[in-house]
MARFI-12551 format. One line per 4 residues: number of its first residue (from 1); for each residue x negated, y, z negated of N, C-alpha, C. Coordinates in steps of 0.001 Angstrom, whole numbers. Layout:
NUM = X Y Z X Y Z X Y Z ~ ...
***
This chain:
1 = 55203 -74861 -70458 54087 -73910 -70506 52918 -74473 -69724 ~ 52362 -73674 -68801 51279 -74142 -67951 49944 -74169 -68672 ~ 48941 -74687 -67985 47594 -74726 -68541 47012 -73320 -68638 ~ 46123 -73069 -69595 45395 -71803 -69611 44578 -71674 -68328
5 = 44461 -70457 -67831 43746 -70222 -66570 42388 -69589 -66828 ~ 41391 -70092 -66107 40024 -69601 -66231 39493 -69204 -64859 ~ 38784 -68096 -64822 38046 -67695 -63625 36560 -67809 -63945 ~ 35850 -68638 -63206 34418 -68801 -63400 33665 -67962 -62377
9 = 32853 -67045 -62872 31990 -66207 -62034 30551 -66554 -62396 ~ 29975 -67493 -61673 28644 -67992 -62033 27562 -66949 -61813 ~ 27694 -66134 -60774 26737 -65067 -60544 25412 -65541 -59992 ~ 24322 -65039 -60568 22991 -65220 -60004 22046 -65889 -61006
13 = 20827 -66165 -60537 19781 -66677 -61407 20190 -67949 -62108 ~ 20106 -67938 -63430 20449 -69103 -64232 21959 -69276 -64364 ~ 22730 -68276 -63903 24171 -68323 -64047 24832 -69584 -63507 ~ 24587 -69955 -62247 25202 -71185 -61729 24813 -72426 -62523
17 = 23548 -72517 -62952 23121 -73663 -63748 23876 -73715 -65075 ~ 24013 -72551 -65728 24721 -72500 -67002 26196 -72859 -66825 ~ 26814 -72341 -65772 28233 -72626 -65552 28476 -74088 -65181 ~ 27510 -74736 -64553 27641 -76177 -64285 27768 -76948 -65594
21 = 27004 -76542 -66605 27086 -77202 -67906 28402 -76874 -68603 ~ 28863 -75636 -68441 30155 -75246 -69019 31275 -76099 -68431 ~ 31212 -76346 -67136 32253 -77159 -66492 32246 -78586 -67020 ~ 31087 -79093 -67397 31017 -80431 -68000 31748 -80447 -69340
25 = 31592 -79378 -70105 32285 -79280 -71394 33795 -79216 -71166 ~ 34211 -78424 -70185 35640 -78326 -69869 36189 -79688 -69457 ~ 35452 -80406 -68628 35885 -81738 -68199 35987 -82698 -69382 ~ 35065 -82579 -70338 35089 -83446 -71520 36365 -83239 -72324
29 = 36730 -81970 -72505 37959 -81686 -73247 39185 -82243 -72526 ~ 39175 -82200 -71200 40286 -82772 -70453 40366 -84273 -70614 ~ 39198 -84929 -70569 39163 -86383 -70626 39365 -86925 -72039 ~ 38921 -86178 -73058 38913 -86708 -74420 39904 -86050 -75375
33 = 40388 -84890 -75027 41303 -84197 -75933 42614 -83797 -75257 ~ 42732 -84075 -73991 43954 -83718 -73290 44156 -82228 -73121 ~ 43069 -81470 -73223 43136 -80011 -73054 42614 -79679 -71660 ~ 43483 -79223 -70802 43104 -78957 -69417 43321 -77495 -69060
37 = 42571 -77049 -68077 42614 -75656 -67655 42809 -75586 -66141 ~ 43464 -74527 -65700 43527 -74226 -64278 42331 -73335 -63942 ~ 41390 -73868 -63159 40118 -73185 -62923 40021 -72699 -61481 ~ 39607 -71455 -61338 39236 -70925 -60037 37814 -70384 -60159
41 = 37127 -70326 -59030 35753 -69818 -59030 35600 -68750 -57958 ~ 34727 -67796 -58225 34489 -66731 -57260 33081 -66178 -57458 ~ 32763 -65122 -56737 31411 -64570 -56715 31342 -63223 -57428 ~ 30196 -62959 -58028 29926 -61669 -58646 28435 -61398 -58527
45 = 28062 -60135 -58599 26646 -59766 -58590 25994 -59932 -57232 ~ 24763 -60406 -57254 24021 -60564 -56005 24662 -61565 -55073 ~ 25244 -62630 -55619 25914 -63631 -54778 27061 -63006 -54004 ~ 27815 -62122 -54657 28909 -61434 -53980 28375 -60445 -52951
49 = 27274 -59774 -53291 26685 -58834 -52330 26201 -59554 -51079 ~ 25572 -60704 -51262 25072 -61461 -50116 26184 -61834 -49146 ~ 27361 -62137 -49668 28460 -62578 -48814 29361 -61440 -48365 ~ 29606 -60466 -49259 30608 -59436 -48981 30047 -58019 -48889
53 = 28771 -57829 -49247 28207 -56483 -49219 28600 -55631 -50408 ~ 29176 -56242 -51429 29564 -55540 -52651 29406 -56503 -53823 ~ 29022 -56011 -55003 28806 -56921 -56134 30093 -57451 -56766 ~ 31233 -56900 -56387 32516 -57404 -56886 33620 -56908 -55963
57 = 34306 -57829 -55325 35375 -57422 -54408 36630 -57064 -55193 ~ 37511 -56301 -54548 38792 -55966 -55173 39602 -57226 -55436 ~ 39500 -58198 -54549 40253 -59445 -54717 39789 -60199 -55962 ~ 38468 -60249 -56180 37951 -60924 -57370 38345 -60169 -58632
61 = 38312 -58846 -58566 38728 -58049 -59723 40188 -58326 -60065 ~ 41020 -58455 -59044 42437 -58751 -59278 42610 -60124 -59935 ~ 41829 -61098 -59485 41894 -62427 -60110 41514 -62352 -61594 ~ 40477 -61566 -61894 40026 -61447 -63272 41110 -60856 -64171
65 = 41910 -59963 -63619 42984 -59348 -64399 44149 -60299 -64625 ~ 44274 -61324 -63780 45428 -62215 -63847 45219 -63431 -64745 ~ 43976 -63878 -64916 43727 -65120 -65656 43694 -64870 -67160 ~ 43709 -65985 -67908 43637 -65882 -69370 42228 -65560 -69861
69 = 41215 -66014 -69139 39836 -65751 -69559 38906 -65822 -68364 ~ 37819 -65057 -68442 36776 -65058 -67419 35491 -65575 -68046 ~ 34840 -66531 -67386 33531 -67026 -67817 32496 -66518 -66822 ~ 31549 -65731 -67305 30559 -65117 -66417 29169 -65622 -66769
73 = 28410 -65984 -65735 27066 -66504 -65945 26045 -65410 -66138 ~ 25538 -64850 -65065 24532 -63789 -65127 24535 -63068 -63786 ~ 24007 -61859 -63765 23908 -61133 -62503 22521 -60556 -62344 ~ 22112 -60387 -61089 20866 -59700 -60786 19705 -60622 -60500
77 = 18605 -60008 -60080 17390 -60731 -59738 16476 -59836 -58932 ~ 15194 -60182 -58833 14217 -59334 -58143 14580 -59011 -56700 ~ 15252 -59912 -55996 15557 -59670 -54579 16505 -58508 -54379 ~ 17179 -58084 -55459 18152 -56999 -55338 17641 -55677 -55911
81 = 16386 -55633 -56308 15868 -54450 -56980 15880 -53202 -56103 ~ 15741 -53377 -54794 15643 -52215 -53910 16993 -51791 -53337 ~ 18069 -52434 -53739 19394 -52040 -53256 19762 -50655 -53763 ~ 20641 -49986 -53025 21188 -48732 -53520 21890 -48977 -54849
85 = 21789 -48003 -55740 22334 -48160 -57084 23809 -48558 -57065 ~ 24544 -48047 -56105 25992 -48274 -56066 26365 -49719 -55782 ~ 25439 -50511 -55237 25755 -51897 -54910 24827 -52893 -55610 ~ 24099 -52433 -56606 23282 -53377 -57368 24185 -54396 -58062
89 = 23708 -55615 -58290 24538 -56655 -58915 25174 -56227 -60226 ~ 24453 -55418 -61007 24971 -55002 -62309 26235 -54162 -62207 ~ 26451 -53530 -61052 27671 -52726 -60902 28915 -53604 -60962 ~ 28797 -54838 -60512 29920 -55759 -60619 30247 -56084 -62061
93 = 29210 -56312 -62854 29389 -56586 -64274 30031 -55394 -64972 ~ 29540 -54195 -64698 30081 -53007 -65352 31531 -52758 -64945 ~ 31862 -53063 -63698 33255 -52883 -63268 34180 -53840 -64018 ~ 33754 -55076 -64200 34555 -56027 -64969 34780 -55508 -66390
97 = 33721 -55037 -67020 33848 -54522 -68382 34831 -53361 -68447 ~ 34684 -52419 -67528 35487 -51198 -67582 36944 -51469 -67252 ~ 37218 -52149 -66153 38597 -52325 -65708 39358 -53347 -66535 ~ 38653 -54253 -67210 39313 -55184 -68118 39373 -54622 -69548
101 = 38812 -53429 -69727 38833 -52736 -71015 38221 -53600 -72122 ~ 37067 -54182 -71833 36390 -55054 -72789 35523 -54204 -73710 ~ 36166 -53478 -74615 35469 -52432 -75359 34638 -52944 -76523 ~ 34926 -54142 -77026 34181 -54661 -78181 33420 -55914 -77770
105 = 32130 -55772 -77608 31261 -56877 -77205 30659 -57503 -78463 ~ 30980 -58765 -78721 30497 -59448 -79918 29220 -60200 -79582 ~ 28143 -59871 -80273 26846 -60478 -80001 26276 -61109 -81271 ~ 26543 -62387 -81485 25995 -63045 -82669 24506 -63316 -82520
109 = 23791 -63217 -83603 22366 -63577 -83635 22170 -64513 -84819 ~ 21874 -65759 -84519 21709 -66767 -85552 20367 -67478 -85385 ~ 19770 -67828 -86493 18554 -68636 -86460 18844 -69938 -87190 ~ 18836 -71021 -86457 19100 -72318 -87049 17837 -72839 -87731
113 = 18024 -73571 -88822 16884 -74035 -89616 15866 -74801 -88776 ~ 16355 -75614 -87844 15454 -76422 -87031 14565 -75577 -86129 ~ 14941 -74320 -85914 14184 -73451 -85017 13414 -72358 -85748 ~ 13551 -72298 -87056 12971 -71188 -87804 11451 -71102 -87647
117 = 10791 -72242 -87524 9331 -72229 -87398 8860 -71771 -86023 ~ 9771 -71679 -85069 9398 -71243 -83731 9513 -69734 -83572 ~ 10056 -69061 -84561 10185 -67613 -84503 8816 -66956 -84572 ~ 8702 -65793 -83982 7465 -65017 -84090 7333 -64382 -85471
121 = 8403 -64436 -86269 8382 -63943 -87638 8262 -65108 -88621 ~ 7939 -64814 -89858 7782 -65853 -90870 9114 -66530 -91156 ~ 9039 -67828 -91506 10243 -68611 -91755 11155 -67949 -92785 ~ 10590 -67455 -93885 11435 -66907 -94946 12141 -65630 -94508
125 = 11650 -64997 -93445 12289 -63787 -92928 13511 -64134 -92082 ~ 13441 -65252 -91352 14482 -65531 -90365 15360 -66738 -90684 ~ 14915 -67649 -91518 15705 -68854 -91792 17063 -68470 -92367 ~ 18119 -68997 -91770 19464 -68698 -92227 20038 -67397 -91710
129 = 19318 -66726 -90833 19800 -65448 -90295 21132 -65625 -89575 ~ 22084 -64739 -89866 23406 -64786 -89237 23952 -63368 -89181 ~ 23788 -62717 -88044 24217 -61330 -87856 25258 -61290 -86735 ~ 26241 -60414 -86880 27167 -60144 -85783 27029 -58679 -85382
133 = 26651 -58448 -84131 26539 -57088 -83602 27773 -56801 -82754 ~ 28470 -55719 -83074 29632 -55289 -82307 29202 -54083 -81486 ~ 29095 -54287 -80194 28615 -53248 -79287 29781 -52661 -78502 ~ 29952 -51341 -78566 30951 -50679 -77728 30517 -50836 -76278
137 = 31440 -51206 -75394 31005 -51691 -74083 31579 -50930 -72882 ~ 32488 -50002 -73086 33144 -49395 -71923 33004 -47879 -71861 ~ 32128 -47308 -72676 31947 -45862 -72634 30484 -45545 -72868 ~ 30184 -44384 -73426 28800 -44003 -73685 28016 -43688 -72430
141 = 26715 -43809 -72509 25842 -43382 -71411 25937 -44272 -70181 ~ 26475 -45479 -70306 26634 -46350 -69145 27722 -45847 -68201 ~ 28682 -45083 -68738 29835 -44679 -67943 30085 -43173 -67947 ~ 29394 -42411 -68788 29671 -40994 -68930 29368 -40186 -67673
145 = 30116 -39117 -67498 29915 -38179 -66389 29585 -36806 -66956 ~ 28729 -36026 -66257 28108 -36322 -64964 26955 -37302 -65089 ~ 26647 -37936 -63971 25527 -38843 -63884 24988 -38796 -62460 ~ 23746 -39198 -62286 23174 -39243 -60951 21777 -38649 -60904
149 = 21236 -38581 -59705 19928 -37969 -59454 20163 -36750 -58567 ~ 19712 -35584 -59037 20003 -34326 -58368 18724 -33542 -58127 ~ 18813 -32591 -57200 17727 -31643 -56960 17952 -30412 -57831 ~ 16907 -30005 -58539 17016 -28833 -59399 15662 -28146 -59476
153 = 15629 -26902 -59048 14379 -26116 -59072 13240 -26825 -58341 ~ 13580 -27442 -57213 12567 -28049 -56370 12101 -29420 -56792 ~ 12757 -30028 -57767 12387 -31381 -58165 13636 -32186 -58502 ~ 13481 -33495 -58520 14615 -34365 -58813 14828 -34491 -60318
157 = 16088 -34562 -60709 16471 -34694 -62100 17449 -35863 -62222 ~ 17176 -36786 -63129 18093 -37881 -63394 18944 -37561 -64613 ~ 20255 -37741 -64481 21175 -37373 -65554 22085 -38548 -65897 ~ 22165 -38864 -67184 23185 -39761 -67717 23780 -39101 -68943
161 = 25081 -39151 -69058 25788 -38431 -70107 26270 -39385 -71192 ~ 25876 -39113 -72422 26371 -39876 -73569 27668 -39225 -74026 ~ 28790 -39911 -73803 30102 -39319 -74090 30982 -40322 -74813 ~ 31556 -39896 -75935 32506 -40722 -76678 33667 -39884 -77171
165 = 34864 -40438 -77083 36036 -39811 -77683 36277 -40444 -79054 ~ 37053 -39760 -79873 37384 -40310 -81185 38079 -41663 -81061 ~ 39003 -41767 -80102 39757 -43016 -79977 38870 -44179 -79546 ~ 37850 -43908 -78713 36929 -44968 -78300 36094 -45465 -79483
169 = 35670 -44544 -80327 34917 -44928 -81516 35825 -45654 -82503 ~ 37025 -45135 -82657 37983 -45694 -83619 38260 -47168 -83357 ~ 38536 -47519 -82111 38965 -48897 -81850 37834 -49907 -82011 ~ 36614 -49536 -81635 35512 -50490 -81811 35115 -50572 -83285
173 = 35240 -49467 -84002 34937 -49492 -85431 35921 -50396 -86165 ~ 37188 -50314 -85816 38190 -51163 -86469 37928 -52644 -86172 ~ 37519 -52948 -84950 37177 -54331 -84628 36034 -54821 -85517 ~ 35049 -53953 -85752 33902 -54325 -86582 34305 -54460 -88053
177 = 35129 -53549 -88549 35599 -53648 -89926 36367 -54949 -90148 ~ 37227 -55314 -89186 38005 -56545 -89319 37084 -57776 -89354 ~ 36039 -57759 -88522 35078 -58864 -88540 34333 -58931 -89871 ~ 33955 -57765 -90391 33240 -57732 -91662 34090 -58339 -92778
181 = 35383 -58091 -92744 36286 -58654 -93750 36299 -60182 -93713 ~ 36042 -60744 -92552 36054 -62195 -92405 34693 -62814 -92711 ~ 33695 -61963 -92949 32347 -62473 -93211 31935 -62071 -94634 ~ 30934 -61229 -94761 30407 -60869 -96079 30846 -59488 -96532
185 = 31797 -58893 -95814 32380 -57600 -96195 31371 -56455 -96187 ~ 30396 -56539 -95297 29401 -55474 -95170 29300 -55042 -93712 ~ 29323 -53733 -93492 29229 -53190 -92131 28208 -52060 -92112 ~ 27288 -52140 -91163 26316 -51069 -90944 26611 -50408 -89607
189 = 26855 -49122 -89622 27119 -48360 -88396 25825 -47687 -87949 ~ 25491 -47873 -86687 24190 -47437 -86169 24369 -46391 -85079 ~ 23674 -45259 -85208 23735 -44181 -84215 22483 -43302 -84375 ~ 22513 -42107 -83783 21432 -41134 -83941 22047 -39780 -84289
193 = 22742 -39736 -85436 23419 -38515 -85847 22447 -37382 -86167 ~ 21169 -37714 -86324 20193 -36665 -86625 19829 -35817 -85417 ~ 20051 -36354 -84202 19658 -35597 -83006 20730 -35572 -81915 ~ 21821 -36295 -82077 22828 -36391 -81021 24219 -36047 -81567
197 = 24906 -35124 -80885 26252 -34763 -81312 27207 -35947 -81236 ~ 27014 -36813 -80241 27857 -38004 -80157 27651 -38891 -81382 ~ 26431 -38895 -81914 26147 -39644 -83124 26821 -39044 -84348 ~ 26882 -37722 -84396 27584 -37061 -85506 29055 -37442 -85493
201 = 29682 -37364 -84314 31095 -37739 -84205 31281 -39196 -84571 ~ 30398 -40057 -84084 30477 -41494 -84382 30478 -41721 -85896 ~ 29537 -41087 -86595 29432 -41287 -88043 30666 -40758 -88761 ~ 31174 -39604 -88332 32354 -39021 -88973 33573 -39922 -88820
205 = 33782 -40442 -87604 34958 -41277 -87348 34866 -42582 -88127 ~ 33711 -43235 -88081 33548 -44511 -88777 33702 -44321 -90289 ~ 33138 -43243 -90819 33245 -42972 -92251 34695 -42769 -92662 ~ 35449 -42020 -91881 36857 -41746 -92176 37678 -43034 -92171
209 = 37475 -43879 -91167 38211 -45142 -91082 37896 -46023 -92278 ~ 36613 -46087 -92629 36212 -46914 -93762 36853 -46464 -95061 ~ 36840 -45148 -95301 37386 -44621 -96549 38900 -44803 -96627 ~ 39595 -44615 -95510 41055 -44637 -95523 41642 -46034 -95397
213 = 41051 -46884 -94560 41696 -48152 -94230 40900 -49393 -94623 ~ 39616 -49247 -94916 38795 -50413 -95272 37916 -50119 -96485 ~ 38490 -49643 -97583 37678 -49318 -98756 37017 -50545 -99380 ~ 37513 -51726 -99050 36940 -52964 -99587 35673 -53394 -98862
217 = 35405 -52798 -97695 34216 -53143 -96916 33086 -52182 -97269 ~ 31943 -52724 -97612 30772 -51900 -97929 30196 -51329 -96629 ~ 30310 -50015 -96464 29869 -49352 -95235 28556 -48619 -95479 ~ 27603 -48830 -94578 26348 -48087 -94599 26100 -47517 -93212
221 = 25181 -46569 -93132 24830 -45944 -91853 23317 -46019 -91675 ~ 22885 -46147 -90425 21453 -46237 -90159 21173 -45656 -88775 ~ 20054 -44940 -88648 19646 -44454 -87340 19149 -45620 -86495 ~ 19361 -45524 -85190 19085 -46648 -84299 17619 -47074 -84322
225 = 16697 -46117 -84390 15283 -46484 -84380 14902 -47213 -85667 ~ 15445 -46766 -86802 15192 -47458 -88065 15811 -48852 -88049 ~ 17001 -48971 -87464 17655 -50279 -87377 16797 -51264 -86596 ~ 16202 -50800 -85506 15345 -51678 -84716 14179 -52198 -85557
229 = 13593 -51324 -86364 12493 -51751 -87227 12983 -52712 -88304 ~ 14127 -52409 -88916 14647 -53248 -89995 15047 -54631 -89502 ~ 15476 -54739 -88254 15840 -56047 -87707 14628 -56967 -87594 ~ 13454 -56399 -87516 12230 -57200 -87497 11658 -57355 -88904
233 = 11748 -56306 -89713 11164 -56331 -91056 11982 -57170 -92033 ~ 13313 -56972 -92011 14171 -57667 -92986 15563 -57846 -92392 ~ 15697 -58706 -91387 16970 -58804 -90659 18143 -59311 -91496 ~ 17862 -60068 -92556 18965 -60642 -93333 19665 -59626 -94233
237 = 19190 -58375 -94214 19915 -57325 -94934 21227 -56971 -94242 ~ 21369 -57375 -92977 22559 -57033 -92195 23574 -58171 -92183 ~ 24824 -57800 -92079 25900 -58769 -91848 26565 -58443 -90512 ~ 27324 -57350 -90449 27905 -56873 -89198 27334 -55498 -88886
241 = 26936 -55296 -87645 26443 -54007 -87156 27391 -53528 -86076 ~ 27796 -52273 -86125 28587 -51676 -85045 27811 -50496 -84482 ~ 27750 -50429 -83160 26968 -49368 -82539 27463 -49096 -81125 ~ 26897 -48090 -80486 27407 -47682 -79175 26848 -48555 -78061
245 = 27188 -48202 -76848 26861 -49034 -75690 25352 -49167 -75485 ~ 24657 -48057 -75464 23215 -48080 -75211 22449 -48691 -76377 ~ 22714 -48226 -77579 21995 -48754 -78739 22379 -50204 -78997 ~ 23587 -50591 -78619 24002 -51978 -78802 23170 -52941 -77990
249 = 22828 -52542 -76769 21979 -53395 -75932 20607 -53558 -76559 ~ 20052 -52471 -77068 18717 -52525 -77639 18720 -53247 -78991 ~ 19749 -52991 -79796 19848 -53651 -81096 19936 -55159 -80925 ~ 20694 -55599 -79916 20817 -57028 -79667 19472 -57643 -79306
253 = 18680 -56913 -78527 17351 -57427 -78164 16480 -57606 -79399 ~ 16542 -56661 -80331 15737 -56774 -81541 16236 -57927 -82410 ~ 17548 -58129 -82449 18090 -59249 -83215 17638 -60571 -82612 ~ 17582 -60626 -81281 17071 -61819 -80607 15635 -62101 -81020
257 = 14829 -61055 -81081 13431 -61223 -81474 13348 -61821 -82875 ~ 14224 -61344 -83757 14221 -61850 -85122 14660 -63306 -85178 ~ 15753 -63621 -84451 16336 -64951 -84540 15595 -65974 -83699 ~ 14859 -65531 -82702 14184 -66357 -81711 15179 -67042 -80789
261 = 16088 -67806 -81347 17115 -68466 -80548 18456 -67957 -81030 ~ 19139 -67189 -80215 20437 -66687 -80632 21379 -66698 -79457 ~ 22618 -66301 -79690 23653 -66387 -78675 24172 -65030 -78292 ~ 23288 -64035 -78228 23805 -62683 -78102 23591 -62046 -76746
265 = 22734 -62570 -75919 22290 -61796 -74771 23109 -62028 -73511 ~ 23466 -60920 -72876 24030 -60958 -71528 23393 -59840 -70739 ~ 23541 -59871 -69439 22965 -58802 -68627 23559 -57465 -69012 ~ 22706 -56432 -69081 23205 -55100 -69330 23409 -54781 -70781
***
């Protein structure tokens, strides 16, 4: 049996610096534990655009599909802000997510005791904080159609479509329920069922799965705007949160604010 294969995509900004440290960890395991990997490196984001005119080449995408794991640093930066939307660095990241079907994005938010006093919130609010956010990553408003900027009645209109199928909601919800079973057996599903039809479907599907297949998991529901407030007011009320692509990005940011130092953030 051969070594596990890794593709390192350092990307832009702090990405190369972070991946340099990751490679040191990989080397340590080889030298001290006899665990070795077959490593290849390639470009993504602005670095790929600078060399190839695209944020992710077909060849790099093919490599990502062939390896056991992909390690990605970061994408984007101010120098790419004026690029056409179709070739912005983030398009490379989104293509990786979509074509690799990375539908469940796990974003832990933890506050370690040694860092609790550095939080913008009081120590008793954040000390011991340990939340897992499960963000749906391959559908919703990031990928829904129609999308774009159009002319309508003499002015431009920007359109993004929030779209979810039952099966897309089902699979990410099950991933979150399974995680909750391994933690404190509590899951909060976050959407906007009060104003969005996609939110109504989301709540119905998650509720059905919970009742039929995970009755042992305590399931609650919360609107996204209230969740953002609660993550600052009383973040330790949460254990596992499951939410859609757009709200997942925002929820993670609020969890970061609560934890001060956490491991949840990636571009997009």
